[in-house]
C-alpha positions as a Markdown table, in Angstrom:
| # | Residue | x | y | z |
|---|---|---|---|---|
| 1 | Unk | 0.0 | 0.0 | 0.1 |
| 2 | Unk | 1.3 | 3.4 | -0.8 |
| 3 | Unk | 1.9 | 5.5 | 2.2 |
| 4 | Unk | 1.8 | 9.3 | 2.5 |
| 5 | Unk | 3.5 | 11.5 | 5.0 |
| 6 | Unk | 1.6 | 14.6 | 6.0 |
| 7 | Unk | 3.3 | 17.9 | 7.4 |
| 8 | Unk | 0.8 | 20.2 | 9.2 |
| 9 | Unk | 1.9 | 23.2 | 7.3 |
| 10 | Unk | 3.7 | 21.6 | 4.1 |
| 11 | Unk | 2.8 | 19.4 | 1.3 |
| 12 | Unk | 1.7 | 15.8 | 1.3 |
| 13 | Unk | 4.6 | 13.4 | 0.5 |
| 14 | Unk | 4.8 | 9.8 | -0.2 |
| 15 | Unk | 6.7 | 7.7 | 2.2 |
| 16 | Unk | 9.4 | 7.1 | -0.7 |
| 17 | Unk | 9.8 | 10.9 | -1.0 |
| 18 | Unk | 10.2 | 11.3 | 2.7 |
| 19 | Unk | 12.8 | 8.7 | 3.0 |
| 20 | Unk | 14.7 | 10.0 | -0.1 |
| 21 | Unk | 14.6 | 13.6 | 1.4 |
| 22 | Unk | 16.1 | 12.2 | 4.5 |
| 23 | Unk | 19.1 | 10.9 | 2.6 |
| 24 | Unk | 20.0 | 14.1 | 0.8 |
| 25 | Unk | 23.4 | 15.4 | 2.2 |
| 26 | Unk | 23.2 | 18.6 | 4.1 |
| 27 | Unk | 25.1 | 21.3 | 2.2 |
| 28 | Unk | 28.0 | 22.9 | 4.1 |
| 29 | Unk | 29.4 | 26.4 | 3.4 |
| 30 | Unk | 32.3 | 26.4 | 0.7 |
| 31 | Unk | 35.5 | 25.7 | 2.9 |
| 32 | Unk | 39.0 | 25.2 | 1.8 |
| 33 | Unk | 38.2 | 22.9 | -1.2 |
| 34 | Unk | 40.6 | 23.6 | -4.1 |
| 35 | Unk | 38.5 | 24.8 | -7.2 |
| 36 | Unk | 39.8 | 21.9 | -9.2 |
| 37 | Unk | 38.3 | 19.6 | -6.8 |
| 38 | Unk | 34.9 | 21.3 | -6.0 |
| 39 | Unk | 32.1 | 19.8 | -7.6 |
| 40 | Unk | 30.0 | 22.5 | -9.3 |
| 41 | Unk | 26.5 | 22.1 | -10.7 |
| 42 | Unk | 25.7 | 24.6 | -13.3 |
| 43 | Unk | 21.9 | 25.1 | -13.1 |
| 44 | Unk | 19.4 | 26.9 | -15.5 |
| 45 | Unk | 15.8 | 26.9 | -15.0 |
| 46 | Unk | 12.9 | 27.6 | -17.6 |
| 47 | Unk | 10.0 | 29.4 | -15.9 |
| 48 | Unk | 6.6 | 30.6 | -16.9 |
| 49 | Unk | 7.8 | 34.2 | -16.3 |
| 50 | Unk | 9.9 | 36.3 | -14.2 |
| 51 | Unk | 7.5 | 37.1 | -11.3 |
| 52 | Unk | 9.2 | 35.4 | -8.2 |
| 53 | Unk | 6.0 | 34.7 | -6.2 |
| 54 | Unk | 3.8 | 33.8 | -9.0 |
| 55 | Unk | 5.3 | 32.2 | -11.9 |
| 56 | Unk | 6.4 | 28.4 | -11.9 |
| 57 | Unk | 9.6 | 26.4 | -12.8 |
| 58 | Unk | 8.6 | 24.3 | -15.9 |
| 59 | Unk | 12.3 | 22.8 | -16.8 |
| 60 | Unk | 15.5 | 22.1 | -15.1 |
| 61 | Unk | 18.8 | 21.7 | -16.8 |
| 62 | Unk | 22.0 | 21.2 | -15.2 |
| 63 | Unk | 25.6 | 19.9 | -15.8 |
| 64 | Unk | 28.7 | 19.5 | -13.7 |
| 65 | Unk | 32.2 | 20.9 | -13.6 |
| 66 | Unk | 34.8 | 18.6 | -11.7 |
| 67 | Unk | 38.4 | 18.2 | -12.0 |
| 68 | Unk | 38.5 | 21.5 | -14.0 |
| 69 | Unk | 36.4 | 19.8 | -16.8 |
| 70 | Unk | 32.8 | 19.6 | -17.6 |
| 71 | Unk | 31.6 | 16.1 | -16.9 |
| 72 | Unk | 29.4 | 15.1 | -19.8 |
| 73 | Unk | 28.4 | 11.9 | -18.1 |
| 74 | Unk | 26.8 | 13.9 | -15.3 |
| 75 | Unk | 23.9 | 16.0 | -16.8 |
| 76 | Unk | 20.3 | 16.4 | -15.7 |
| 77 | Unk | 17.3 | 17.5 | -17.7 |
| 78 | Unk | 13.7 | 17.2 | -16.8 |
| 79 | Unk | 10.2 | 18.8 | -17.6 |
| 80 | Unk | 7.8 | 19.3 | -14.9 |
| 81 | Unk | 4.2 | 18.4 | -15.3 |
| 82 | Unk | 2.4 | 21.6 | -15.3 |
| 83 | Unk | -1.0 | 22.9 | -16.2 |
| 84 | Unk | -0.3 | 26.3 | -17.4 |
| 85 | Unk | -1.6 | 28.7 | -20.2 |
| 86 | Unk | 0.5 | 29.1 | -23.2 |
| 87 | Unk | 2.3 | 32.3 | -22.6 |
| 88 | Unk | 5.1 | 34.1 | -24.5 |
| 89 | Unk | 7.7 | 32.8 | -22.0 |
| 90 | Unk | 6.7 | 29.1 | -22.6 |
| 91 | Unk | 6.7 | 29.7 | -26.3 |
| 92 | Unk | 10.2 | 31.3 | -26.0 |
| 93 | Unk | 11.5 | 28.2 | -24.1 |
| 94 | Unk | 9.9 | 26.0 | -26.9 |
| 95 | Unk | 8.0 | 23.6 | -24.5 |
| 96 | Unk | 4.7 | 22.6 | -25.9 |
| 97 | Unk | 1.7 | 22.0 | -23.7 |
| 98 | Unk | 1.8 | 18.3 | -24.6 |
| 99 | Unk | 5.6 | 18.2 | -23.3 |
| 100 | Unk | 4.5 | 19.8 | -20.1 |
| 101 | Unk | 1.5 | 17.2 | -19.6 |
| 102 | Unk | 4.0 | 14.3 | -20.1 |
| 103 | Unk | 6.4 | 15.9 | -17.5 |
| 104 | Unk | 7.3 | 14.4 | -14.2 |
| 105 | Unk | 5.2 | 15.4 | -11.1 |
| 106 | Unk | 6.9 | 18.6 | -9.7 |
| 107 | Unk | 7.6 | 16.8 | -6.5 |
| 108 | Unk | 9.5 | 13.9 | -8.1 |
| 109 | Unk | 11.2 | 16.1 | -10.7 |
| 110 | Unk | 12.7 | 18.5 | -8.0 |
| 111 | Unk | 13.6 | 15.5 | -5.7 |
| 112 | Unk | 15.5 | 13.8 | -8.6 |
| 113 | Unk | 17.3 | 17.1 | -9.3 |
| 114 | Unk | 18.4 | 17.5 | -5.5 |
| 115 | Unk | 19.7 | 13.9 | -5.8 |
| 116 | Unk | 21.7 | 14.8 | -8.7 |
| 117 | Unk | 23.0 | 18.0 | -7.1 |
| 118 | Unk | 23.8 | 16.7 | -3.6 |
| 119 | Unk | 25.9 | 19.1 | -1.5 |
| 120 | Unk | 27.4 | 20.8 | -4.7 |
| 121 | Unk | 28.0 | 24.6 | -5.0 |
| 122 | Unk | 25.7 | 26.0 | -7.7 |
| 123 | Unk | 26.5 | 28.2 | -10.4 |
| 124 | Unk | 24.0 | 30.1 | -12.5 |
| 125 | Unk | 23.6 | 33.1 | -14.7 |
| 126 | Unk | 21.8 | 35.5 | -12.8 |
| 127 | Unk | 21.9 | 33.2 | -9.9 |
| 128 | Unk | 19.5 | 35.1 | -7.5 |
| 129 | Unk | 16.6 | 34.5 | -9.7 |
| 130 | Unk | 17.2 | 30.6 | -10.1 |
| 131 | Unk | 18.0 | 30.5 | -6.4 |
| 132 | Unk | 14.9 | 32.0 | -5.3 |
| 133 | Unk | 12.6 | 30.2 | -7.9 |
| 134 | Unk | 14.2 | 26.7 | -6.9 |
| 135 | Unk | 13.8 | 27.6 | -3.2 |
| 136 | Unk | 10.3 | 28.5 | -3.6 |
| 137 | Unk | 9.6 | 25.2 | -5.7 |
| 138 | Unk | 11.3 | 23.0 | -3.2 |
| 139 | Unk | 9.7 | 24.6 | -0.2 |
| 140 | Unk | 6.2 | 24.3 | -1.8 |
| 141 | Unk | 6.4 | 20.6 | -3.3 |
| 142 | Unk | 8.7 | 19.1 | -0.8 |
| 143 | Unk | 8.8 | 21.3 | 2.2 |
| 144 | Unk | 12.6 | 21.3 | 1.7 |
| 145 | Unk | 14.7 | 24.3 | 2.6 |
| 146 | Unk | 17.4 | 25.1 | -0.1 |
| 147 | Unk | 20.9 | 25.6 | 1.6 |
| 148 | Unk | 23.3 | 25.1 | -1.2 |
| 149 | Unk | 25.7 | 28.0 | -2.0 |
| 150 | Unk | 25.1 | 29.9 | -5.2 |
| 151 | Unk | 27.5 | 31.8 | -7.2 |
| 152 | Unk | 26.4 | 34.2 | -10.1 |
| 153 | Unk | 28.2 | 33.7 | -13.3 |
| 154 | Unk | 26.9 | 37.0 | -14.5 |
| 155 | Unk | 28.9 | 38.7 | -11.6 |
| 156 | Unk | 32.0 | 36.4 | -11.8 |
| 157 | Unk | 32.5 | 37.2 | -15.4 |
| 158 | Unk | 33.0 | 40.9 | -15.4 |
| 159 | Unk | 35.0 | 40.5 | -12.1 |
| 160 | Unk | 37.4 | 38.3 | -13.8 |
| 161 | Unk | 37.5 | 39.8 | -17.1 |
| 162 | Unk | 37.0 | 43.5 | -16.6 |
| 163 | Unk | 38.8 | 44.3 | -20.0 |
| 164 | Unk | 35.6 | 42.9 | -21.7 |
| 165 | Unk | 33.8 | 46.0 | -20.7 |
| 166 | Unk | 30.5 | 44.1 | -20.3 |
| 167 | Unk | 29.0 | 45.3 | -17.1 |
| 168 | Unk | 25.4 | 44.2 | -17.4 |
| 169 | Unk | 25.6 | 41.9 | -20.2 |
| 170 | Unk | 23.4 | 38.9 | -20.7 |
| 171 | Unk | 24.5 | 35.3 | -21.5 |
| 172 | Unk | 24.7 | 36.1 | -25.2 |
| 173 | Unk | 27.0 | 38.8 | -24.7 |
| 174 | Unk | 29.6 | 36.6 | -23.0 |
| 175 | Unk | 29.0 | 33.6 | -25.3 |
| 176 | Unk | 30.0 | 36.2 | -28.1 |
| 177 | Unk | 33.0 | 37.7 | -26.1 |
| 178 | Unk | 34.5 | 34.1 | -25.6 |
| 179 | Unk | 33.5 | 32.9 | -29.1 |
| 180 | Unk | 31.4 | 30.1 | -27.9 |
| 181 | Unk | 28.6 | 28.8 | -30.3 |
| 182 | Unk | 25.3 | 27.6 | -28.9 |
| 183 | Unk | 22.5 | 27.6 | -31.5 |
| 184 | Unk | 19.9 | 26.1 | -29.0 |
| 185 | Unk | 19.5 | 29.1 | -26.6 |
| 186 | Unk | 16.4 | 29.4 | -24.3 |
| 187 | Unk | 16.2 | 25.7 | -23.7 |
| 188 | Unk | 17.3 | 24.6 | -20.1 |
| 189 | Unk | 19.9 | 22.0 | -20.9 |
| 190 | Unk | 21.4 | 24.1 | -23.6 |
| 191 | Unk | 21.6 | 27.2 | -21.3 |
| 192 | Unk | 23.1 | 25.2 | -18.7 |
| 193 | Unk | 25.8 | 23.9 | -21.0 |
| 194 | Unk | 26.6 | 27.4 | -22.3 |
| 195 | Unk | 26.7 | 28.7 | -18.8 |
| 196 | Unk | 28.9 | 25.9 | -17.9 |
| 197 | Unk | 31.4 | 26.5 | -20.7 |
| 198 | Unk | 31.7 | 30.2 | -19.6 |
| 199 | Unk | 32.1 | 29.0 | -15.9 |
| 200 | Unk | 35.0 | 26.8 | -16.9 |
| 201 | Unk | 36.9 | 29.7 | -18.5 |
| 202 | Unk | 36.0 | 31.8 | -15.4 |
| 203 | Unk | 37.5 | 28.9 | -13.1 |
| 204 | Unk | 40.6 | 28.6 | -15.0 |
| 205 | Unk | 40.9 | 32.5 | -15.0 |
| 206 | Unk | 40.5 | 32.5 | -11.2 |
| 207 | Unk | 43.3 | 29.9 | -10.8 |
| 208 | Unk | 45.6 | 32.1 | -12.9 |
| 209 | Unk | 44.9 | 34.9 | -10.6 |
| 210 | Unk | 45.9 | 33.0 | -7.6 |
| 211 | Unk | 42.3 | 32.2 | -6.4 |
| 212 | Unk | 42.7 | 28.6 | -5.5 |
| 213 | Unk | 39.8 | 27.7 | -3.2 |
| 214 | Unk | 35.9 | 28.1 | -3.7 |
| 215 | Unk | 35.6 | 30.3 | -0.3 |
| 216 | Unk | 38.5 | 32.6 | -1.8 |
| 217 | Unk | 36.4 | 33.1 | -5.0 |
| 218 | Unk | 33.2 | 33.7 | -3.1 |
| 219 | Unk | 35.0 | 36.1 | -0.8 |
| 220 | Unk | 36.4 | 37.9 | -3.7 |
| 221 | Unk | 33.0 | 38.2 | -5.3 |
| 222 | Unk | 31.6 | 39.6 | -2.1 |
| 223 | Unk | 34.3 | 42.3 | -2.1 |
| 224 | Unk | 34.1 | 43.1 | -5.7 |
| 225 | Unk | 30.4 | 43.6 | -5.3 |
| 226 | Unk | 30.8 | 45.9 | -2.1 |
| 227 | Unk | 33.2 | 48.1 | -4.3 |
| 228 | Unk | 31.0 | 48.3 | -7.2 |
| 229 | Unk | 28.0 | 49.3 | -5.1 |
| 230 | Unk | 30.3 | 51.9 | -3.2 |
| 231 | Unk | 31.3 | 53.3 | -6.5 |
| 232 | Unk | 27.7 | 53.6 | -7.7 |
| 233 | Unk | 26.6 | 55.4 | -4.8 |
| 234 | Unk | 29.5 | 57.9 | -5.0 |
| 235 | Unk | 28.1 | 59.4 | -8.0 |
């Protein structure tokens, strides 16, 4: 008999989901792990729109960087079963309503992704958006609190390559700057791969600059952001 687990303020979960949730490793803050040894999960979410409290995650794509290389054997791609209106955003992503109807139930899709990600550090382009959308989906569907560290490729790129003079550029701007060809943009798995290719260049650059650990990179980024904000407020 299929059993369910009830939380007084959370979602209804099957016993299988509850047991699998309990086995998820608890992320820890980035420590002294060398960049070359840190497993990084490069994430891209496709959503029904950009509203953080109203829109939904409809597709998840992710690839991993480990040992200073993209691990093509570790990729994740999943469409979530959603009943949504065909909006402009959905059309841009190329996800048909029939594909959404065939997708995995949201709780199962999100749990599979977190099993794939484990305690890894996440990278994403415009990471705060992906972080908040993923966190809200996990809390709603699984009652799970997202604690993984996120680093924003959109901020790392101008910090590590200031000579590019791309301060508020999008993913396409950096793909063009690094001469990376990606004809399948606006698809979660393709965008995750494109972001991973940029991230690999950034990690190599960081190491050449003497940034050897993930916590050093995170600290350098925080200082860079504070300096940038101070410069903006000085005008």
